[in-house]
C-alpha distance (Angstrom), angle and dihedral (degrees) to the residues before:
residue distance angle dihedral
M1 . . .
K2 3.80 . .
L3 3.79 124.9 .
S4 3.79 127.0 -170.0
L5 3.78 116.8 -131.5
E6 3.79 87.1 -115.9
R7 3.81 88.8 60.6
V8 3.82 91.7 43.9
A9 3.80 90.0 52.3
L10 3.80 90.5 53.8
I11 3.82 91.7 49.5
I12 3.80 95.5 51.0
G13 3.80 99.0 33.2
A14 3.80 97.2 -113.4
P15 3.83 128.8 141.3
A16 3.80 111.2 -96.5
P17 3.83 110.6 -95.4
E18 3.79 122.8 -127.3
N19 3.80 92.9 -106.1
S20 3.82 92.8 50.1
L21 3.83 95.2 155.5
F22 3.82 93.2 58.8
E23 3.82 109.4 116.0
V24 3.80 131.4 -143.1
S25 3.79 126.3 -166.2
G26 3.81 102.1 -165.1
I27 3.80 150.1 -3.6
N28 3.79 124.7 -102.5
N29 3.79 140.2 161.9
L30 3.80 119.5 -86.9
K31 3.81 93.7 -104.1
D32 3.81 98.5 50.2
A33 3.82 103.0 29.9
S34 3.81 118.7 120.3
I35 3.80 130.7 -150.9
N36 3.82 89.6 -90.1
E37 3.81 94.1 54.9
I38 3.78 137.1 75.0
S39 3.81 124.1 -135.8
F40 3.80 137.7 179.3
A41 3.81 142.0 -141.5
I42 3.79 122.0 -156.2
S43 3.82 102.6 -170.0
E44 3.79 147.9 2.8
K45 3.82 87.7 -85.4
Y46 3.81 87.7 80.5
I47 3.82 98.4 50.1
K48 3.82 94.0 110.0
L49 3.81 93.4 50.7
L50 3.80 91.5 42.4
S51 3.79 93.6 53.5
K52 3.83 91.1 52.8
T53 3.81 100.0 39.9
N54 3.81 121.7 126.9
A55 3.79 92.1 -155.5
G56 3.78 117.8 132.1
A57 3.79 90.6 -134.6
V58 3.79 139.8 3.0
I59 3.79 135.9 -153.8
I60 3.82 109.3 -137.0
N61 3.80 143.9 143.0
K62 3.81 124.6 -101.7
K63 3.81 93.6 -95.4
L64 3.80 91.8 63.5
K65 3.80 98.9 45.3
D66 3.81 95.5 98.1
Y67 3.82 90.9 56.0
S68 3.80 96.4 55.0
P69 3.82 119.8 102.3
C70 3.83 93.9 -167.8
N71 3.79 145.1 38.8
C72 3.81 112.3 -38.2
L73 3.78 131.7 -149.7
I74 3.80 108.0 -166.4
V75 3.81 120.1 -148.3
D76 3.81 137.2 154.2
D77 3.82 94.3 -121.4
A78 3.81 114.4 31.0
Y79 3.81 93.9 -178.2
L80 3.80 92.4 54.6
A81 3.82 89.6 47.1
F82 3.81 90.2 51.4
A83 3.82 89.9 50.8
K84 3.80 91.5 53.5
L85 3.80 93.8 46.3
S86 3.82 95.7 45.1
H87 3.83 92.5 72.8
H88 3.82 90.9 60.8
F89 3.81 91.0 62.5
K90 3.78 96.4 44.6
E91 3.81 114.1 115.9
H92 3.78 119.0 -145.9
Q93 3.78 119.6 -142.5
S94 3.79 121.9 -121.1
I95 3.81 120.4 -146.6
I96 3.80 111.8 -142.1
S97 3.79 124.2 -129.8
E98 3.80 124.0 -87.7
K99 3.81 89.4 -111.5
E100 3.81 91.3 54.7
I101 3.82 90.9 47.2
C102 3.81 90.9 53.7
K103 3.78 89.9 50.1
F104 3.79 90.8 49.5
I105 3.81 91.9 48.8
D106 3.80 92.7 48.9
I107 3.80 91.6 52.7
S108 3.81 92.3 44.9
L109 3.79 94.0 49.8
K110 3.79 92.5 51.5
V111 3.78 99.6 40.9
K112 3.81 105.9 30.5
G113 3.79 107.4 16.3
V114 3.80 90.4 -118.5
S115 3.81 116.7 165.9
I116 3.83 116.5 -150.2
S117 3.81 117.3 179.7
S118 3.78 127.8 -145.0
G119 3.80 123.4 -75.4
C120 3.80 95.9 32.8
F121 3.80 123.2 140.3
L122 3.78 122.6 -155.7
G123 3.79 132.8 -167.2
K124 3.79 130.1 -144.4
N125 3.82 122.1 -65.2
V126 3.81 96.0 13.3
N127 3.82 113.4 166.4
I128 3.82 119.7 -161.7
G129 3.81 122.4 -175.9
T130 3.80 131.4 -131.6
N131 3.82 119.2 -62.9
T132 3.79 94.7 0.8
K133 3.81 116.7 148.4
I134 3.81 123.8 -146.2
G135 3.84 116.5 -162.6
S136 3.79 126.3 -141.5
N137 3.81 124.8 -67.0
C138 3.79 96.3 13.6
T139 3.80 122.4 152.5
I140 3.80 116.5 -147.7
E141 3.78 112.6 -179.3
D142 3.81 134.1 -153.5
N143 3.80 121.5 -48.6
V144 3.81 95.8 4.6
T145 3.80 117.5 153.8
I146 3.82 121.5 -157.6
G147 3.80 120.1 -175.8
S148 3.80 131.7 -136.3
N149 3.83 128.6 -67.7
S150 3.80 93.5 12.6
V151 3.82 126.4 140.7
I152 3.79 119.4 -142.7
E153 3.81 107.1 -173.6
S154 3.81 126.7 -151.9
N155 3.80 126.2 -56.2
V156 3.80 95.3 14.6
T157 3.81 119.6 150.2
I158 3.80 119.0 -154.6
Q159 3.78 108.9 -177.6
K160 3.77 129.4 -146.6
G161 3.78 121.2 -53.0
C162 3.81 97.7 3.4
L163 3.79 122.8 144.1
I164 3.82 125.2 -141.0
G165 3.80 119.5 -173.3
D166 3.82 133.8 -143.5
K167 3.81 125.0 -64.9
C168 3.80 94.7 12.8
M169 3.80 124.7 155.6
I170 3.79 114.9 -151.1
S171 3.81 115.1 -176.7
P172 3.82 128.0 -144.4
G173 3.78 119.4 -67.5
V174 3.81 97.1 18.1
V175 3.82 117.1 148.8
I176 3.80 116.8 -157.8
G177 3.80 120.3 -173.8
S178 3.79 99.5 17.9
E179 3.80 118.2 161.2
G180 3.79 112.8 -80.8
F181 3.80 122.8 -121.5
G182 3.79 102.6 -105.0
N183 3.80 124.7 142.7
V184 3.80 136.5 158.5
R185 3.81 127.1 -155.5
D186 3.80 118.5 -128.5
S187 3.81 127.0 -149.1
N188 3.82 89.9 -79.7
N189 3.83 92.5 52.4
K190 3.80 90.6 -110.4
W191 3.79 118.3 140.0
T192 3.81 123.0 -112.3
S193 3.80 113.7 -166.5
I194 3.80 123.6 -134.5
A195 3.80 117.2 -131.6
H196 3.80 108.9 -131.6
L197 3.80 108.6 -133.8
G198 3.81 100.7 176.5
N199 3.80 126.3 84.0
A200 3.80 138.0 -129.7
S201 3.80 117.0 -106.9
I202 3.83 120.2 -160.6
G203 3.82 118.6 -168.7
N204 3.82 130.9 -146.1
N205 3.83 125.4 -63.5
V206 3.78 92.6 16.0
S207 3.81 121.6 150.3
I208 3.80 121.7 -160.0
G209 3.81 121.8 -167.9
A210 3.79 128.6 -132.6
N211 3.81 119.6 -66.4
T212 3.78 94.0 3.9
T213 3.81 116.3 148.4
I214 3.80 126.5 -150.3
D215 3.82 116.0 -172.1
R216 3.79 124.2 -144.0
G217 3.80 119.2 -114.4
T218 3.78 124.0 -94.9
I219 3.82 93.2 -124.7
S220 3.83 106.0 -26.6
N221 3.81 121.7 45.2
T222 3.77 132.4 -84.5
E223 3.83 103.3 -122.6
I224 3.81 131.0 -151.6
H225 3.81 107.2 -178.6
D226 3.82 130.5 -147.7
G227 3.79 120.1 -59.7
V228 3.81 97.4 12.9
K229 3.82 115.5 151.9
I230 3.81 117.6 -154.4
D231 3.80 123.9 -174.5
N232 3.83 129.1 -146.1
L233 3.81 123.6 -63.5
V234 3.80 97.2 15.9
H235 3.81 120.5 149.4
I236 3.80 119.4 -151.7
A237 3.80 113.6 -174.6
H238 3.81 132.1 -147.4
N239 3.81 120.4 -58.4
V240 3.81 94.3 8.0
I241 3.81 115.2 148.5
I242 3.82 119.5 -157.1
G243 3.81 117.9 -168.2
K244 3.80 128.6 -132.6
D245 3.82 121.1 -64.2
T246 3.80 95.7 3.6
A247 3.83 116.4 149.2
I248 3.82 124.0 -149.6
A249 3.82 123.5 -168.7
A250 3.80 127.7 -143.6
K251 3.81 126.5 -63.2
T252 3.79 94.7 15.7
G253 3.80 117.5 145.5
I254 3.80 122.2 -156.2
A255 3.81 116.0 -168.7
G256 3.79 125.7 -141.2
T257 3.82 127.2 -61.4
T258 3.80 94.3 7.2
V259 3.82 115.5 145.8
I260 3.81 117.8 -150.1
G261 3.79 120.8 -169.1
K262 3.80 133.8 -132.9
R263 3.83 126.2 -65.8
C264 3.80 94.4 8.9
M265 3.83 121.1 153.5
I266 3.80 117.2 -148.6
G267 3.79 118.4 -170.4
G268 3.78 128.5 -138.9
A269 3.82 122.7 -67.5
V270 3.81 93.7 10.4
G271 3.81 116.8 157.7
I272 3.81 118.1 -150.6
V273 3.81 117.4 -172.8
D274 3.79 124.7 -139.3
H275 3.81 132.0 -76.9
L276 3.82 95.3 17.9
K277 3.80 129.8 140.9
I278 3.79 121.0 -144.3
V279 3.81 118.2 -172.9
D280 3.80 127.7 -136.1
D281 3.83 122.8 -72.1
V282 3.80 98.5 24.3
V283 3.83 122.5 150.0
I284 3.82 116.9 -157.3
N285 3.79 115.2 -167.7
A286 3.80 122.3 -131.1
T287 3.83 120.5 -75.8
S288 3.80 92.6 12.0
T289 3.79 122.1 144.4
V290 3.80 115.2 -138.6
N291 3.80 111.2 -158.5
R292 3.80 102.1 156.4
D293 3.80 138.8 45.1
I294 3.81 117.7 -81.0
S295 3.79 108.1 -143.1
K296 3.83 101.0 170.4
P297 3.83 129.9 57.8
G298 3.80 116.0 -113.2
M299 3.80 145.3 90.3
Y300 3.81 117.7 -55.5
T301 3.81 134.0 -170.0
G302 3.78 126.3 -178.8
F303 3.79 128.9 171.6
V304 3.82 136.7 120.4
P305 3.82 134.1 175.2
L306 3.79 116.1 -76.7
M307 3.82 114.3 -95.4
L308 3.79 141.6 151.4
H309 3.80 110.5 -62.9
S310 3.83 91.1 -123.7
E311 3.81 88.9 56.8
W312 3.81 92.2 44.1
K313 3.81 91.4 56.8
K314 3.81 90.0 56.4
V315 3.81 93.4 45.2
S316 3.81 93.6 47.4
I317 3.81 91.4 56.9
W318 3.81 90.6 57.3
L319 3.80 93.9 42.2
T320 3.80 91.4 59.5
K321 3.81 90.1 51.3
L322 3.81 99.8 45.5
D323 3.81 94.2 102.5
K324 3.82 91.2 52.5
I325 3.79 91.6 46.4
A326 3.81 90.8 50.1
A327 3.80 91.6 49.7
F328 3.81 90.6 48.6
M329 3.82 92.4 49.9
K330 3.80 90.9 48.2
I331 3.81 90.5 55.9
K332 3.80 91.5 46.7
L333 3.80 92.7 50.9
K334 3.77 90.9 47.6
N335 3.81 91.0 53.1
I336 3.82 91.5 48.5
R337 3.80 91.3 54.5
């Protein structure tokens, strides 16, 4: 789909730019955008990226206009404008007919040894590798690629554009590529959803437990790298990256844009907040809450009794200083003796 900047301006409520007939065919981040794409910057934090972007147009506020090297659409809230525009570049999958599915299965069985069970629905341009098995009642949407020697068990949904590697094991009820949880408030405190235009990419030798959900990325992909082992009932949000050979136990939730390193072990019912970075070789014990970056390998535990947030802020200050307080008291006691 192509949209003129005049049309974009109408969608997001911006004044029409001078080059209103210029067309864009997608949205991308400032770093990766091409001349045919539109991007956005929400604050002065992005001035450096904005000044170097190759985007054909950007959505920004008035304060950033002088830093833009391309067509500008000026709005009060660039993030809200992006949310509104994102839905116009969202592609909807199209399930093919039962007759076409049978034809696809016949070809696959003869050429690749693929096994597809009854009740499955496939989209357009699906590619399935040699000796892969698809269980009953699965939905595989448009432009999905599944590698060789993988097992997709029953009632799995793999949504449009997602990539599954070789030798993967995906348990019943898994959803890969679901819409991420992204919303922006407008001036009336009403929510506007963000269409997630990225995909989910699963590496080789990955296992995913029953009823786990992995959201697609907002613009770039959610990435699960080779050798990752994921238990049942895990939620992985948009734009999360999980490094090689990491293991994640049941009921863990990982919020958006968090990056987890290689060979980490995450216990059951762990909560990890958004936009964090966790280095390689970290162990997080069960039921812990991770609310800050982890920059050194090691074993971590974090949980306290539930309390009012205002009280927690006071308690947390003292918790971080307990070792210093203990050392101080030890010196005092020694001097008294």
